[in-house]
DSSP file (Angstrom, degrees, kcal/mol; ACC not computed):
  #  RESIDUE AA STRUCTURE BP1 BP2  ACC     N-H-->O    O-->H-N    N-H-->O    O-->H-N    TCO  KAPPA ALPHA  PHI   PSI    X-CA   Y-CA   Z-CA
    1    1 A M              0   0    0      0, 0.0     2,-0.1     0, 0.0     0, 0.0   0.000 360.0 360.0 360.0 134.9   25.9   51.3   73.8
    2    2 A S        -     0   0    0      1,-0.1     2,-0.1     8,-0.0    11,-0.0  -0.471 360.0-110.5 -81.8 151.8   27.1   52.0   70.3
    3    3 A K        -     0   0    0     -2,-0.1     8,-1.7     8,-0.1     2,-0.4  -0.433  31.4-148.3 -74.0 153.6   29.0   55.2   69.5
    4    4 A C  B     -A   10   0A   0      6,-0.2     2,-0.1    -2,-0.1    -1,-0.0  -0.952   2.9-137.8-125.2 146.1   27.2   57.7   67.2
    5    5 A N    >   -     0   0    0      4,-1.7     3,-2.2    -2,-0.4     6,-0.0  -0.211  48.0 -79.1 -87.4-172.9   28.6   60.1   64.7
    6    6 A S  T 3  S+     0   0    0      1,-0.3    -1,-0.1     2,-0.1    -2,-0.0   0.690 131.9  56.7 -65.4 -16.5   27.5   63.7   64.3
    7    7 A Y  T 3  S-     0   0    0      2,-0.2    -1,-0.3     3,-0.0    -3,-0.0   0.354 113.5-118.1 -93.6   5.3   24.5   62.6   62.3
    8    8 A N  S <  S+     0   0    0     -3,-2.2    -2,-0.1     1,-0.3    -4,-0.0   0.680  70.6 135.2  67.2  19.5   23.4   60.4   65.3
    9    9 A A        -     0   0    0      1,-0.1    -4,-1.7     0, 0.0    -1,-0.3  -0.811  62.4-106.2 -95.5 140.1   23.7   57.2   63.2
   10   10 A P  B     -A    4   0A   0      0, 0.0    -6,-0.2     0, 0.0     3,-0.1  -0.352  31.8-120.3 -65.3 143.0   25.4   54.2   64.8
   11   11 A E        -     0   0    0     -8,-1.7    -8,-0.1     1,-0.1     2,-0.0  -0.527  36.9 -96.8 -77.1 149.9   28.9   53.5   63.6
   12   12 A P        -     0   0    0      0, 0.0    -1,-0.1     0, 0.0     3,-0.0  -0.370  20.9-138.1 -66.3 148.4   29.4   50.0   62.1
   13   13 A V  S    S+     0   0    0      1,-0.1     2,-0.4    -3,-0.1    -2,-0.0   0.837  90.7  50.6 -73.6 -33.8   30.9   47.4   64.5
   14   14 A F  S    S-     0   0    0      1,-0.1    46,-0.1     3,-0.0    -1,-0.1  -0.874  73.4-144.9-110.4 139.0   33.2   46.1   61.7
   15   15 A A  S    S+     0   0    0     44,-0.5    -1,-0.1    -2,-0.4    45,-0.1   0.830  87.2  25.3 -69.9 -32.1   35.4   48.2   59.6
   16   16 A E  S >> S-     0   0    0      1,-0.1     4,-1.3    44,-0.0     3,-0.7  -0.954  78.0-121.6-133.1 149.4   35.0   46.1   56.5
   17   17 A P  H 3> S+     0   0    0      0, 0.0     4,-2.1     0, 0.0     5,-0.1   0.874 112.3  57.7 -58.0 -37.1   32.2   43.8   55.3
   18   18 A W  H 3> S+     0   0    0      1,-0.2     4,-2.6     2,-0.2     5,-0.3   0.810  99.2  59.9 -67.4 -26.4   34.6   40.8   55.1
   19   19 A H  H <> S+     0   0    0     -3,-0.7     4,-1.9     2,-0.2    -1,-0.2   0.946 108.6  43.7 -61.8 -47.1   35.5   41.3   58.8
   20   20 A A  H  X S+     0   0    0     -4,-1.3     4,-2.7     1,-0.2    -2,-0.2   0.881 113.4  52.6 -64.5 -38.4   31.8   40.7   59.7
   21   21 A Q  H  X S+     0   0    0     -4,-2.1     4,-2.6     2,-0.2    -2,-0.2   0.931 110.1  44.9 -66.7 -45.8   31.6   37.8   57.3
   22   22 A V  H  X S+     0   0    0     -4,-2.6     4,-2.0     1,-0.2    -1,-0.2   0.869 114.5  50.7 -68.1 -33.7   34.6   35.9   58.6
   23   23 A F  H  X S+     0   0    0     -4,-1.9     4,-2.5    -5,-0.3    -2,-0.2   0.941 111.5  47.6 -64.0 -47.1   33.3   36.5   62.2
   24   24 A A  H  X S+     0   0    0     -4,-2.7     4,-2.6     1,-0.2    -2,-0.2   0.891 110.7  51.0 -63.6 -40.5   29.8   35.3   61.3
   25   25 A V  H  X S+     0   0    0     -4,-2.6     4,-2.5     2,-0.2    -1,-0.2   0.920 110.8  49.5 -62.1 -43.1   31.2   32.1   59.6
   26   26 A T  H  X S+     0   0    0     -4,-2.0     4,-2.2     2,-0.2    -2,-0.2   0.928 112.2  46.8 -62.6 -45.9   33.3   31.4   62.7
   27   27 A V  H  X S+     0   0    0     -4,-2.5     4,-2.8     1,-0.2    -1,-0.2   0.916 112.1  51.1 -62.5 -43.1   30.4   31.8   65.0
   28   28 A A  H  X S+     0   0    0     -4,-2.6     4,-1.7     1,-0.2    -2,-0.2   0.901 110.0  49.2 -62.8 -40.8   28.1   29.6   62.8
   29   29 A L  H  <>S+     0   0    0     -4,-2.5     5,-2.6     2,-0.2     6,-0.4   0.892 112.1  49.1 -65.5 -38.4   30.8   26.9   62.7
   30   30 A N  H ><5S+     0   0    0     -4,-2.2     3,-1.7     1,-0.2     5,-0.2   0.937 111.1  48.7 -63.6 -46.5   31.0   27.0   66.5
   31   31 A E  H 3<5S+     0   0    0     -4,-2.8    -1,-0.2     1,-0.3    -2,-0.2   0.784 106.5  57.6 -65.9 -26.3   27.3   26.9   66.9
   32   32 A A  T 3<5S-     0   0    0     -4,-1.7    -1,-0.3    -5,-0.2    -2,-0.2   0.450 120.6-110.4 -82.2  -0.1   27.2   23.9   64.5
   33   33 A G  T < 5S+     0   0    0     -3,-1.7    -3,-0.2     2,-0.3    -2,-0.1   0.654  78.5 132.1  84.1  16.2   29.6   22.1   66.8
   34   34 A R  S   <S-     0   0    0     -5,-2.6     2,-0.3     1,-0.2    -4,-0.2   0.774  82.4 -11.2 -71.8 -25.4   32.6   22.1   64.6
   35   35 A F  S    S-     0   0    0     -6,-0.4     2,-0.3    -5,-0.2    -2,-0.3  -0.966  73.8-107.0-163.4 160.6   34.8   23.3   67.5
   36   36 A D     >  -     0   0    0     -2,-0.3     4,-2.1    -3,-0.1     3,-0.3  -0.713  28.7-121.4 -97.6 153.0   34.4   24.7   71.0
   37   37 A W  H  > S+     0   0    0     -2,-0.3     4,-3.0     1,-0.2     5,-0.2   0.859 108.2  56.0 -64.7 -40.1   35.0   28.3   71.8
   38   38 A P  H  > S+     0   0    0      0, 0.0     4,-2.1     0, 0.0    -1,-0.2   0.910 109.9  47.7 -59.6 -39.0   37.7   27.9   74.4
   39   39 A D  H  > S+     0   0    0     -3,-0.3     4,-2.4     2,-0.2    -2,-0.2   0.930 112.3  50.0 -64.3 -44.3   39.8   25.9   71.8
   40   40 A W  H  X S+     0   0    0     -4,-2.1     4,-3.0     1,-0.2     5,-0.2   0.936 109.9  50.2 -57.5 -48.0   39.1   28.6   69.2
   41   41 A A  H  X S+     0   0    0     -4,-3.0     4,-2.4     1,-0.2    -1,-0.2   0.888 110.8  49.1 -61.8 -40.1   40.2   31.4   71.6
   42   42 A A  H  X S+     0   0    0     -4,-2.1     4,-2.0    -5,-0.2    -1,-0.2   0.910 113.5  46.6 -65.7 -41.9   43.4   29.5   72.5
   43   43 A R  H  X S+     0   0    0     -4,-2.4     4,-2.2     2,-0.2    -2,-0.2   0.918 113.4  48.3 -65.4 -43.8   44.2   29.0   68.8
   44   44 A F  H  X S+     0   0    0     -4,-3.0     4,-2.5     1,-0.2    -2,-0.2   0.909 110.3  51.8 -65.1 -41.5   43.4   32.6   67.9
   45   45 A S  H  X S+     0   0    0     -4,-2.4     4,-2.4    -5,-0.2    -1,-0.2   0.908 109.3  50.4 -60.2 -42.4   45.6   33.9   70.8
   46   46 A A  H  X S+     0   0    0     -4,-2.0     4,-2.7     2,-0.2    -1,-0.2   0.891 109.7  50.8 -63.9 -39.5   48.5   31.7   69.5
   47   47 A T  H  X S+     0   0    0     -4,-2.2     4,-2.1     2,-0.2     6,-0.2   0.923 110.0  49.8 -63.5 -44.2   48.1   33.1   66.0
   48   48 A L  H  <>S+     0   0    0     -4,-2.5     5,-3.8     1,-0.2    -2,-0.2   0.928 113.9  45.2 -60.8 -44.7   48.1   36.7   67.3
   49   49 A K  H ><5S+     0   0    0     -4,-2.4     3,-1.5     3,-0.2    -2,-0.2   0.916 111.2  52.8 -65.4 -42.6   51.3   36.0   69.3
   50   50 A R  H 3<5S+     0   0    0     -4,-2.7    -1,-0.2     1,-0.3    -2,-0.2   0.855 111.8  46.3 -61.5 -35.8   53.0   34.2   66.4
   51   51 A N  T 3<5S-     0   0    0     -4,-2.1    -1,-0.3    -5,-0.2    -2,-0.2   0.369 118.5-111.1 -88.6   4.5   52.3   37.2   64.2
   52   52 A G  T < 5S+     0   0    0     -3,-1.5     3,-0.3    -4,-0.2    -3,-0.2   0.796  77.8 132.3  73.0  27.4   53.5   39.6   66.8
   53   53 A L      < +     0   0    0     -5,-3.8    -4,-0.2    -6,-0.2    -1,-0.1  -0.236  20.7 119.2-105.8  43.5   50.0   41.0   67.3
   54   54 A D        +     0   0    0     -5,-0.2    -1,-0.2    -6,-0.2    -5,-0.1   0.440  51.3  95.7 -90.2   2.7   50.0   40.9   71.1
   55   55 A R  S    S-     0   0    0     -3,-0.3     2,-0.3     1,-0.1    -2,-0.0  -0.336  98.8 -73.0 -78.3 171.3   49.5   44.7   71.4
   56   56 A E        -     0   0    0     -2,-0.1     2,-0.3     2,-0.0    -1,-0.1  -0.525  57.0-155.2 -67.6 125.9   46.0   46.1   71.8
   57   57 A L        -     0   0    0     -2,-0.3    -1,-0.0    -4,-0.1    -4,-0.0  -0.727  17.5-149.6-105.4 154.2   44.2   45.7   68.4
   58   58 A N        -     0   0    0     -2,-0.3    -1,-0.1     0, 0.0    -2,-0.0   0.248  53.9 -96.0-106.6  12.7   41.4   47.8   67.1
   59   59 A G  S    S+     0   0    0      1,-0.1   -44,-0.5   -45,-0.1   -40,-0.0   0.720  78.9 141.2  82.4  20.6   39.7   45.2   65.0
   60   60 A G  S  > S-     0   0    0    -46,-0.1     4,-2.0   -45,-0.1     3,-0.4   0.020  71.1 -70.2 -82.1-166.1   41.3   46.3   61.8
   61   61 A D  H  > S+     0   0    0      1,-0.2     4,-2.8     2,-0.2     5,-0.3   0.878 128.9  56.8 -57.6 -42.4   42.7   44.2   58.9
   62   62 A D  H  > S+     0   0    0      1,-0.2     4,-1.7     2,-0.2    -1,-0.2   0.891 108.8  48.1 -60.1 -37.9   45.6   42.8   60.9
   63   63 A Y  H  > S+     0   0    0     -3,-0.4     4,-1.9     1,-0.2    -1,-0.2   0.933 115.8  42.2 -65.3 -47.7   43.3   41.4   63.5
   64   64 A F  H  X S+     0   0    0     -4,-2.0     4,-2.6     2,-0.2    -2,-0.2   0.749 109.0  57.8 -79.0 -22.4   40.9   39.8   61.0
   65   65 A I  H  X S+     0   0    0     -4,-2.8     4,-2.5    -5,-0.2    -1,-0.2   0.914 110.1  45.7 -66.3 -42.2   43.7   38.5   58.8
   66   66 A A  H  X S+     0   0    0     -4,-1.7     4,-2.2    -5,-0.3    -2,-0.2   0.889 111.6  52.7 -64.1 -39.1   44.9   36.6   61.9
   67   67 A W  H  X S+     0   0    0     -4,-1.9     4,-2.3     2,-0.2    -2,-0.2   0.940 111.6  45.2 -59.7 -48.5   41.3   35.5   62.6
   68   68 A L  H  X S+     0   0    0     -4,-2.6     4,-2.9     1,-0.2     5,-0.2   0.891 110.2  54.2 -64.9 -40.4   41.0   34.1   59.0
   69   69 A E  H  X S+     0   0    0     -4,-2.5     4,-2.2     1,-0.2    -1,-0.2   0.911 110.1  47.8 -58.2 -43.4   44.4   32.4   59.3
   70   70 A T  H  X S+     0   0    0     -4,-2.2     4,-2.4     2,-0.2    -2,-0.2   0.924 112.5  47.9 -64.5 -45.7   43.3   30.7   62.5
   71   71 A L  H  X S+     0   0    0     -4,-2.3     4,-2.6     1,-0.2     5,-0.2   0.923 111.9  49.3 -63.4 -44.7   40.0   29.6   60.9
   72   72 A E  H  X S+     0   0    0     -4,-2.9     4,-2.3     1,-0.2    -1,-0.2   0.915 112.2  48.6 -61.2 -42.9   41.7   28.3   57.8
   73   73 A A  H  X S+     0   0    0     -4,-2.2     4,-2.4    -5,-0.2    -2,-0.2   0.909 111.9  49.0 -64.3 -42.5   44.2   26.3   59.9
   74   74 A L  H  X S+     0   0    0     -4,-2.4     4,-1.8     2,-0.2     6,-0.2   0.931 113.2  46.1 -63.3 -46.1   41.5   24.8   62.1
   75   75 A L  H  <>S+     0   0    0     -4,-2.6     5,-2.2     1,-0.2     6,-1.3   0.865 112.3  51.0 -67.0 -35.7   39.4   23.8   59.1
   76   76 A A  H ><5S+     0   0    0     -4,-2.3     3,-1.0    -5,-0.2    -1,-0.2   0.913 108.4  52.1 -65.5 -42.0   42.5   22.3   57.4
   77   77 A E  H 3<5S+     0   0    0     -4,-2.4    -2,-0.2     1,-0.3    -1,-0.2   0.866 110.6  48.2 -61.2 -36.5   43.4   20.3   60.5
   78   78 A Q  T 3<5S-     0   0    0     -4,-1.8    -1,-0.3    -5,-0.2    -2,-0.2   0.559 114.9-118.3 -79.9  -8.2   39.8   18.9   60.6
   79   79 A G  T < 5S+     0   0    0     -3,-1.0     3,-0.3    -4,-0.5    -3,-0.2   0.569  85.9 114.4  81.1   9.0   40.0   18.0   56.9
   80   80 A A  S   <S+     0   0    0     -5,-2.2     2,-0.3     1,-0.3    -4,-0.2   0.703  83.3  23.9 -85.1 -20.9   37.1   20.4   56.1
   81   81 A A  S    S-     0   0    0     -6,-1.3    -1,-0.3    -9,-0.1    -2,-0.2  -0.788  78.0-147.1-148.5  98.2   39.2   22.8   54.0
   82   82 A V     >  -     0   0    0     -2,-0.3     4,-2.4    -3,-0.3     3,-0.4  -0.471  20.6-127.2 -68.4 133.3   42.4   21.5   52.4
   83   83 A S  H  > S+     0   0    0      1,-0.3     4,-2.6     2,-0.2     5,-0.2   0.858 108.2  51.2 -52.3 -43.5   45.1   24.3   52.2
   84   84 A D  H  > S+     0   0    0      1,-0.2     4,-2.4     2,-0.2    -1,-0.3   0.902 110.6  49.1 -63.3 -39.8   45.7   23.8   48.5
   85   85 A D  H  > S+     0   0    0     -3,-0.4     4,-2.5     2,-0.2    -2,-0.2   0.911 111.6  49.1 -64.7 -42.0   41.9   24.1   47.8
   86   86 A V  H  X S+     0   0    0     -4,-2.4     4,-2.7     2,-0.2    -2,-0.2   0.923 111.9  48.9 -63.2 -44.7   41.7   27.2   49.9
   87   87 A S  H  X S+     0   0    0     -4,-2.6     4,-2.4    -5,-0.2    -2,-0.2   0.913 111.9  48.5 -62.3 -43.5   44.6   28.8   48.1
   88   88 A Q  H  X S+     0   0    0     -4,-2.4     4,-2.2     2,-0.2    -1,-0.2   0.914 113.0  47.5 -64.1 -42.7   43.2   28.0   44.7
   89   89 A L  H  X S+     0   0    0     -4,-2.5     4,-2.4     2,-0.2    -2,-0.2   0.908 111.1  51.2 -65.8 -40.9   39.8   29.4   45.6
   90   90 A R  H  X S+     0   0    0     -4,-2.7     4,-2.4     1,-0.2    -2,-0.2   0.917 110.4  49.9 -60.4 -43.4   41.4   32.5   47.0
   91   91 A D  H  X S+     0   0    0     -4,-2.4     4,-2.5     1,-0.2    -2,-0.2   0.890 109.5  51.2 -63.1 -40.2   43.4   32.9   43.8
   92   92 A R  H  X S+     0   0    0     -4,-2.2     4,-2.4     2,-0.2    -1,-0.2   0.913 111.0  47.8 -63.3 -42.6   40.3   32.5   41.7
   93   93 A W  H  X S+     0   0    0     -4,-2.4     4,-2.7     2,-0.2    -2,-0.2   0.902 111.3  51.0 -65.2 -39.9   38.5   35.2   43.8
   94   94 A E  H  X S+     0   0    0     -4,-2.4     4,-2.7     2,-0.2    -2,-0.2   0.935 111.2  47.6 -62.7 -45.5   41.4   37.5   43.5
   95   95 A E  H  X S+     0   0    0     -4,-2.5     4,-1.5     1,-0.2    -2,-0.2   0.913 112.7  49.4 -60.9 -43.1   41.5   37.1   39.7
   96   96 A A  H  X S+     0   0    0     -4,-2.4     4,-0.8     1,-0.2    -2,-0.2   0.915 112.3  48.0 -62.5 -42.7   37.8   37.6   39.5
   97   97 A Y  H >< S+     0   0    0     -4,-2.7     3,-0.7     1,-0.2    -2,-0.2   0.923 112.4  48.1 -63.7 -44.8   38.0   40.8   41.6
   98   98 A L  H 3< S+     0   0    0     -4,-2.7    -1,-0.2     1,-0.2    -2,-0.2   0.739 116.5  42.6 -71.1 -22.7   40.9   42.2   39.6
   99   99 A T  H 3< S+     0   0    0     -4,-1.5    -1,-0.2    -5,-0.2    -2,-0.2   0.428  89.0 102.3-104.5   0.3   39.2   41.6   36.2
  100  100 A T  S << S-     0   0    0     -4,-0.8     3,-0.1    -3,-0.7     6,-0.1  -0.720  78.2-114.8 -86.2 128.6   35.7   42.7   37.1
  101  101 A P    >   -     0   0    0      0, 0.0     3,-2.2     0, 0.0    -2,-0.1  -0.305  45.2 -86.3 -60.1 144.8   34.7   46.2   35.8
  102  102 A H  T 3  S+     0   0    0      1,-0.3     0, 0.0     3,-0.0     0, 0.0  -0.221 114.6  20.0 -52.8 134.8   34.1   48.7   38.5
  103  103 A G  T 3  S+     0   0    0      1,-0.3    -1,-0.3    -3,-0.1    -3,-0.0   0.312  99.3 112.2  87.9  -7.8   30.5   48.7   39.8
  104  104 A Q  S <  S-     0   0    0     -3,-2.2    -1,-0.3     1,-0.1     2,-0.1  -0.675  77.2 -99.1 -95.5 151.9   29.8   45.2   38.5
  105  105 A P        -     0   0    0      0, 0.0     2,-0.5     0, 0.0    -1,-0.1  -0.445  36.7-121.1 -67.8 142.2   29.3   42.2   40.8
  106  106 A V        +     0   0    0     -2,-0.1     2,-0.3    -6,-0.1    -9,-0.1  -0.737  39.2 174.7 -86.1 126.3   32.3   40.0   41.2
  107  107 A R        -     0   0    0     -2,-0.5     2,-0.3   -11,-0.2     0, 0.0  -0.976  31.3-116.6-133.5 146.9   31.7   36.4   40.1
  108  108 A L    >   -     0   0    0     -2,-0.3     3,-1.1     1,-0.1     2,-0.2  -0.623  34.8-114.6 -78.9 139.2   33.9   33.3   39.8
  109  109 A A  T 3  S+     0   0    0     -2,-0.3    -1,-0.1     1,-0.3   -13,-0.1  -0.490  99.1  10.3 -68.7 143.3   34.3   32.0   36.3
  110  110 A N  T 3         0   0    0     -2,-0.2    -1,-0.3     1,-0.1    -2,-0.0   0.802 360.0 360.0  57.7  32.1   32.8   28.5   35.9
  111  111 A A    <         0   0    0     -3,-1.1    -1,-0.1     0, 0.0    -2,-0.1   0.458 360.0 360.0 -91.9 360.0   31.1   28.7   39.2
């Protein structure tokens, strides 16, 4: 059962939209047969331990940054997302975000 605030509306499950997005992408890749869930869980656990995140986490940014790190590493290992390509794309999105006027949609140049 979900928690409710004083207005009786359910609280979001994810603190940030990107948390939900990276979770959904991971589930979709698993369902498409790109990896099995036990392997994913072992890799994610190792990432959490490596980053010193073995305490109880609340699903905040540190948790989902580790989640994304694990997904990127897995896809790079499979050859589906080369690390340099991922870094370049991340840099392009950051530049687009930082140069987009407030309230306007963020778009990649030459996309």
